[in-house]
ZAMARGU-4260 file (C-alpha; in steps of 0.2 Angstrom, whole numbers, plus 5000, padded with zeros to 4 digits):
<rodrens>
0) 5000/5000/5000 | 5007/5017/4995 | 5006/5029/5009 | 5006/5048/5008 | 5008/5062/5022
5) 5006/5080/5021 | 5009/5095/5031 | 5006/5114/5030 | 5017/5129/5034 | 5010/5144/5043
10) 5018/5161/5044 | 5018/5160/5063 | 5036/5161/5069 | 5034/5145/5080 | 5020/5133/5083
15) 5019/5121/5097 | 5016/5104/5089 | 5009/5097/5105 | 4994/5109/5105 | 4992/5112/5086
20) 4979/5100/5079 | 4985/5104/5061 | 5002/5096/5065 | 4994/5079/5063 | 4999/5069/5048
25) 4986/5061/5037 | 4989/5044/5029 | 4979/5037/5015 | 4981/5023/5001 | 4985/5030/4984
30) 4975/5015/4977 | 4958/5023/4983 | 4948/5033/4971 | 4947/5048/4983 | 4958/5053/4997
35) 4951/5055/5015 | 4960/5062/5029 | 4962/5053/5046 | 4948/5057/5059 | 4961/5062/5071
40) 4979/5067/5071 | 4991/5052/5074 | 5002/5050/5089 | 5019/5058/5087 | 5032/5044/5082
45) 5045/5038/5095 | 5061/5048/5093 | 5071/5041/5108 | 5087/5032/5104 | 5089/5040/5087
50) 5106/5042/5078 | 5114/5059/5075 | 5107/5073/5065 | 5110/5082/5049 | 5108/5100/5047
55) 5104/5108/5030 | 5097/5126/5029 | 5084/5128/5042 | 5080/5110/5042 | 5087/5096/5053
60) 5084/5077/5050 | 5090/5061/5058 | 5104/5053/5050 | 5102/5035/5044 | 5118/5025/5045
65) 5110/5009/5038 | 5105/5018/5022 | 5087/5011/5023 | 5081/5029/5018 | 5090/5038/5004
70) 5099/5054/5008 | 5113/5062/4997 | 5122/5077/5004 | 5128/5081/4986 | 5111/5085/4982
75) 5112/5101/4993 | 5115/5110/4976 | 5099/5103/4969 | 5089/5108/4984 | 5096/5125/4986
80) 5093/5129/4967 | 5075/5122/4969 | 5071/5134/4984 | 5078/5148/4974 | 5067/5145/4959
85) 5052/5142/4970 | 5054/5158/4979 | 5055/5167/4962 | 5040/5157/4955 | 5029/5164/4969
90) 5035/5182/4966 | 5031/5179/4947 | 5015/5171/4951 | 5009/5186/4961 | 5015/5198/4948
95) 5005/5190/4935 | 4990/5190/4946 | 4992/5208/4949 | 4993/5212/4931 | 4978/5202/4927
100) 4968/5212/4940 | 4973/5228/4932 | 4969/5223/4914 | 4953/5214/4919 | 4947/5197/4916
105) 4945/5199/4897 | 4963/5205/4894 | 4973/5196/4881 | 4986/5188/4893 | 4993/5170/4892
110) 4983/5157/4901 | 4995/5157/4915 | 4983/5156/4930 | 4971/5142/4933 | 4953/5147/4938
115) 4954/5136/4954 | 4969/5146/4960 | 4958/5162/4962 | 4947/5165/4977 | 4933/5178/4975
120) 4933/5190/4989 | 4920/5204/4991 | 4927/5220/4998 | 4911/5230/5003 | 4893/5229/5005
125) 4880/5227/4991 | 4874/5245/4993 | 4890/5252/4988 | 4891/5240/4973 | 4909/5235/4976
130) 4920/5228/4962 | 4923/5210/4965 | 4942/5207/4966 | 4951/5190/4967 | 4963/5185/4980
135) 4977/5172/4974 | 4978/5156/4984 | 4994/5150/4992 | 5001/5137/4980 | 5002/5119/4984
140) 5017/5108/4983 | 5019/5090/4979 | 5035/5081/4984 | 5032/5065/4974 | 5047/5055/4980
145) 5051/5061/4997 | 5063/5049/5005 | 5069/5057/5021 | 5058/5072/5018 | 5072/5084/5019
150) 5067/5093/5003 | 5049/5095/5008 | 5054/5101/5025 | 5065/5114/5018 | 5051/5120/5007
155) 5040/5122/5022 | 5052/5130/5033 | 5061/5142/5021 | 5049/5147/5007 | 5037/5161/5013
160) 5020/5161/5005 | 5019/5143/5002 | 5003/5134/5006 | 5001/5115/5008 | 5016/5104/5006
165) 5012/5085/5002 | 5026/5073/5003 | 5024/5055/4995 | 5034/5039/4996 | 5029/5021/4994
170) 5042/5015/5006 | 5036/5012/5024 | 5054/5015/5031 | 5054/5032/5022 | 5037/5036/5029
175) 5043/5033/5047 | 5058/5043/5044 | 5048/5057/5037 | 5036/5057/5052 | 5051/5058/5064
180) 5059/5072/5054 | 5043/5082/5053 | 5040/5082/5072 | 5058/5085/5075 | 5057/5101/5065
185) 5040/5106/5073 | 5032/5109/5057 | 5013/5112/5057 | 5004/5099/5050 | 4995/5101/4976
190) 5002/5122/4958 | 5019/5114/4959 | 5026/5096/4957 | 5044/5090/4961 | 5051/5074/4954
195) 5068/5069/4960 | 5070/5050/4958 | 5085/5039/4960 | 5088/5037/4941 | 5075/5041/4928
200) 5059/5051/4930 | 5052/5044/4914 | 5039/5033/4923 | 5032/5048/4932 | 5031/5061/4919
205) 5014/5057/4912 | 5006/5059/4929 | 5016/5074/4933 | 5011/5085/4918 | 4993/5081/4922
210) 4993/5086/4941 | 5002/5103/4938 | 4989/5117/4938 | 4988/5129/4923 | 5003/5140/4924
215) 5011/5130/4938 | 5029/5123/4938 | 5036/5106/4937 | 5054/5103/4944 | 5062/5087/4938
220) 5079/5078/4940 | 5087/5064/4931 | 5102/5055/4937 | 5104/5042/4924 | 5117/5052/4914
225) 5125/5036/4907 | 5109/5033/4898 | 5105/5051/4893 | 5123/5056/4888 | 5124/5042/4875
230) 5132/5027/4885 | 5116/5016/4882 | 5107/5024/4867 | 5095/5010/4865 | 5089/5012/4884
235) 5088/5031/4881 | 5076/5028/4867 | 5065/5016/4877 | 5064/5028/4891 | 5064/5045/4883
240) 5060/5041/4865 | 5076/5049/4859 | 5093/5044/4853 | 5108/5053/4860 | 5124/5056/4850
245) 5141/5055/4858 | 5148/5073/4857 | 5156/5086/4868 | 5138/5093/4870 | 5131/5077/4877
250) 5126/5084/4894 | 5116/5099/4886 | 5109/5086/4874 | 5103/5076/4889 | 5094/5092/4895
255) 5085/5094/4878 | 5081/5075/4878 | 5072/5077/4895 | 5063/5093/4889 | 5057/5085/4873
260) 5051/5070/4883 | 5041/5081/4895 | 5034/5090/4881 | 5028/5074/4872 | 5019/5069/4888
265) 5011/5086/4890 | 5004/5088/4872 | 4994/5071/4874 | 4984/5081/4887 | 4983/5097/4877
270) 4996/5105/4887 | 5013/5112/4883 | 5029/5117/4893 | 5039/5133/4894 | 5056/5130/4902
275) 5062/5142/4915 | 5079/5135/4919 | 5088/5119/4914 | 5104/5115/4921 | 5117/5101/4922
280) 5126/5100/4939 | 5138/5087/4946 | 5131/5070/4941 | 5113/5074/4936 | 5102/5086/4926
285) 5088/5097/4933 | 5074/5106/4923 | 5061/5119/4929 | 5047/5121/4917 | 5030/5129/4918
290) 5015/5120/4911 | 5000/5128/4902 | 4985/5122/4893 | 4981/5127/4876 | 4975/5115/4862
295) 4980/5128/4848 | 4998/5131/4855 | 5000/5112/4856 | 4999/5111/4837 | 5015/5121/4836
300) 5025/5108/4846 | 5034/5101/4831 | 5042/5118/4828 | 5051/5116/4845 | 5058/5098/4842
305) 5073/5094/4831 | 5083/5080/4825 | 5102/5081/4826 | 5114/5076/4812 | 5132/5074/4818
310) 5147/5070/4807 | 5157/5055/4812 | 5173/5063/4805 | 5174/5081/4811 | 5160/5081/4824
315) 5151/5095/4815 | 5132/5095/4819 | 5116/5102/4811 | 5099/5103/4818 | 5082/5101/4808
320) 5065/5105/4815 | 5052/5091/4814 | 5039/5103/4808 | 5038/5119/4798 | 5026/5133/4795
325) 5018/5136/4778 | 5020/5155/4776 | 5004/5155/4764 | 4993/5147/4778 | 4987/5160/4790
330) 4982/5147/4803 | 5001/5144/4807 | 4998/5125/4808 | 5014/5115/4809 | 5017/5104/4794
335) 5030/5090/4791 | 5047/5097/4787 | 5056/5094/4770 | 5070/5081/4768 | 5086/5083/4778
340) 5096/5099/4775 | 5112/5089/4776 | 5119/5079/4761 | 5124/5061/4762 | 5142/5066/4766
345) 5149/5080/4776 | 5154/5095/4766 | 5169/5099/4777 | 5177/5082/4779 | 5167/5070/4767
350) 5162/5058/4781 | 5145/5051/4785 | 5132/5058/4797 | 5123/5049/4811 | 5106/5055/4816
355) 5100/5058/4835 | 5085/5065/4844 | 5072/5071/4843 | 5077/5085/4856 | 5070/5101/4862
360) 5078/5115/4851 | 5069/5130/4858 | 5077/5140/4872 | 5080/5130/4888 | 5082/5145/4899
365) 5072/5161/4902 | 5087/5173/4904 | 5077/5187/4912 | 5070/5175/4925 | 5087/5168/4928
370) 5095/5185/4931 | 5081/5189/4943 | 5084/5172/4953 | 5102/5176/4953 | 5099/5193/4961
375) 5088/5186/4974 | 5100/5172/4978 | 5114/5185/4980 | 5103/5196/4991 | 5100/5180/5003
380) 5117/5172/5001 | 5117/5167/5019 | 5101/5156/5017 | 5109/5144/5004 | 5122/5132/5011
385) 5127/5129/4993 | 5128/5147/4988 | 5145/5147/4979 | 5139/5133/4967 | 5121/5139/4963
390) 5127/5157/4961 | 5140/5151/4949 | 5128/5140/4939 | 5115/5154/4938 | 5128/5167/4932
395) 5133/5155/4918 | 5115/5152/4914 | 5111/5171/4913 | 5125/5174/4901 | 5121/5160/4889
400) 5114/5162/4871 | 5096/5156/4871 | 5094/5154/4852 | 5110/5142/4850 | 5106/5124/4853
405) 5121/5113/4858 | 5139/5120/4856 | 5156/5117/4849 | 5172/5114/4860 | 5187/5124/4855
410) 5199/5110/4860 | 5189/5097/4850 | 5190/5108/4834 | 5209/5110/4837 | 5211/5091/4840
415) 5202/5088/4823 | 5215/5099/4814 | 5230/5094/4825 | 5234/5112/4827 | 5238/5124/4842
420) 5224/5132/4851 | 5219/5150/4849 | 5214/5158/4866 | 5195/5159/4870 | 5196/5178/4868
425) 5203/5177/4851 | 5190/5164/4845 | 5176/5175/4853 | 5183/5190/4844 | 5184/5181/4827
430) 5166/5176/4828 | 5160/5194/4834 | 5170/5202/4820 | 5161/5191/4808 | 5144/5197/4814
435) 5139/5182/4825 | 5135/5180/4843 | 5144/5169/4855 | 5144/5164/4873 | 5150/5151/4885
440) 5139/5137/4893 | 5136/5132/4911 | 5139/5114/4905 | 5157/5115/4900 | 5170/5129/4903
445) 5177/5126/4885 | 5160/5127/4877 | 5156/5139/4863 | 5138/5143/4860 | 5135/5153/4844
450) 5123/5156/4831 | 5136/5155/4817 | 5134/5139/4805 | 5148/5126/4806 | 5155/5132/4789
455) 5159/5149/4797 | 5167/5140/4812 | 5178/5129/4801 | 5183/5145/4790 | 5189/5153/4806
460) 5199/5138/4810 | 5206/5137/4792 | 5212/5155/4794 | 5220/5151/4811 | 5229/5136/4803
465) 5236/5148/4789 | 5244/5158/4803 | 5250/5143/4813 | 5253/5129/4799 | 5252/5110/4803
470) 5259/5095/4795 | 5248/5085/4783 | 5240/5069/4790 | 5241/5052/4781 | 5226/5043/4774
475) 5208/5050/4775 | 5211/5060/4790 | 5196/5073/4791 | 5209/5087/4793 | 5216/5084/4776
480) 5199/5088/4767 | 5195/5102/4779 | 5211/5111/4776 | 5211/5108/4757 | 5197/5120/4755
485) 5200/5139/4755 | 5190/5149/4768 | 5176/5159/4761 | 5177/5170/4776 | 5193/5179/4781
490) 5193/5179/4800 | 5199/5194/4810 | 5206/5189/4827 | 5209/5207/4833 | 5200/5211/4849
495) 5181/5214/4846 | 5170/5226/4855 | 5159/5217/4868 | 5170/5202/4869 | 5176/5192/4885
500) 5177/5203/4900 | 5185/5200/4917 | 5172/5190/4928 | 5168/5196/4945 | 5162/5179/4951
505) 5168/5162/4945 | 5156/5152/4934 | 5164/5135/4938 | 5168/5130/4956 | 5177/5115/4962
510) 5168/5101/4972 | 5168/5105/4991 | 5176/5088/4996 | 5183/5072/4988 | 5172/5059/4981
515) 5158/5071/4978 | 5145/5062/4969 | 5130/5050/4969 | 5129/5038/4984 | 5122/5021/4985
520) 5104/5018/4982 | 5093/5016/4998 | 5093/4998/5004 | 5111/4995/4999 | 5125/4994/5012
525) 5136/5009/5012 | 5154/5006/5006 | 5168/5008/5017 | 5178/5024/5014 | 5191/5025/5000
530) 5207/5017/5006 | 5219/5032/5003 | 5232/5025/5015 | 5231/5007/5010 | 5243/4997/4999
535) 5241/4980/4992 | 5254/4965/4992 | 5254/4947/4987 | 5257/4934/5000 | 5256/4916/4995
540) 5246/4920/4980 | 5233/4930/4990 | 5231/4948/4989 | 5231/4957/5005 | 5229/4975/5010
545) 5238/4984/5023 | 5241/5002/5030 | 5256/5011/5022 | 5264/5014/5039 | 5264/4996/5043
550) 5271/4988/5027 | 5289/4986/5027 | 5298/4992/5011
</rodrens>
């Protein structure tokens, strides 16, 4: 039986759990057709004899050395970023509501507010004929995979203006751990959904896109990066309906595969997504998307999805939308696109293409929103345990080009031609002098996101090799074909206006400690610490381990 528990956050500074009846948890079976709360609040769980505690933000939970309930401290970056986005979402939601009141109910504004989120309130008597105004309801939060409940507890304690927080898990040990942690934090006891599974979220997406209110936000993590980044393409297709290709941009492609998968589930229910922020951090990806309902907008979904063609020789890539718009048709209905824009062989090196995708090719960030979130985070830096990491990620996101899907790597370009590397500033200047835009990426410090076509990028590299000659390679090396062509663009590497500037804050920060990464799945025994001070030796055909200080040399 799947159990669920919920709790609410009040604006009172402190509530005595022993005297507040709302503190009680309600349990119900998810298999029932309708949910029913318990008739009375359950007794607080037994806390005596518990292990040590873990402090994160304003929350404190009990540690579980047996690993029966999953907790990963490396996900503090994930939780901090989620709280920052949620705080910004509440402000954005209130702004949209205020604009709607000013413009009136018949204003031509996007369908960003569900009717059930508005509570009519009459501000006067009938004699004065007052105007009926609407008071926005506090949003509800569903933490669908709660585990220890730390994320849900932090939402309740740290995000002002939040309404009800419902945390769900189908593991009885997790439910008991949540009970203890809730009572330990003295928390009084769905517009937003949060999915953070151990592995792939694919199995939960169809339900998630249906339960988010119109204009609400879906937060979704995926930690199966070996699948999404191209290690197991057949598994990726079975889970996400897309083929990844192995390239330097594989982590950004993973983000776009997940977004395309969410969109594919949403359009089945006449809904569509609008990405707010999509990031790759540490060992996982995390996307924040708003979900709206519009049968007409859903018809344009093929314009946001593209296939990727990547050359197996020089790694050049090209994108093609699944759909197109007929300019003679005023209905703007998406039609099937024409045949591939790439030939059978790469124009640069003569090798074949492989096809990947489909992926999300529309912007994956809202730059204005990202800048606003960054400002709020900087103003409340003390409230985020992982401030250095999330501020660096948000800084990179706010500087990215939004209309440049995927990216090229400067080191990869030079490796193909076997030439020396130009500096990042020189390459940026060459593209800007040619009239194109360029930026970095939060995914890779060596990434170059640009709206320039691959032919321009290779022309710049040809001009660079003319200044720094290389030896010809034997056989059918891709560099021979690329360098045998004369550049159509004469690149200028002189300093361009608006190029790279000195950054006041780092965009990439090191991990806070060694072995920072995913931990063992709940239920598996934790491994012993890495044996940094251990050496191995053979004794009578048996491998033995010993401390370095005790082994004689």
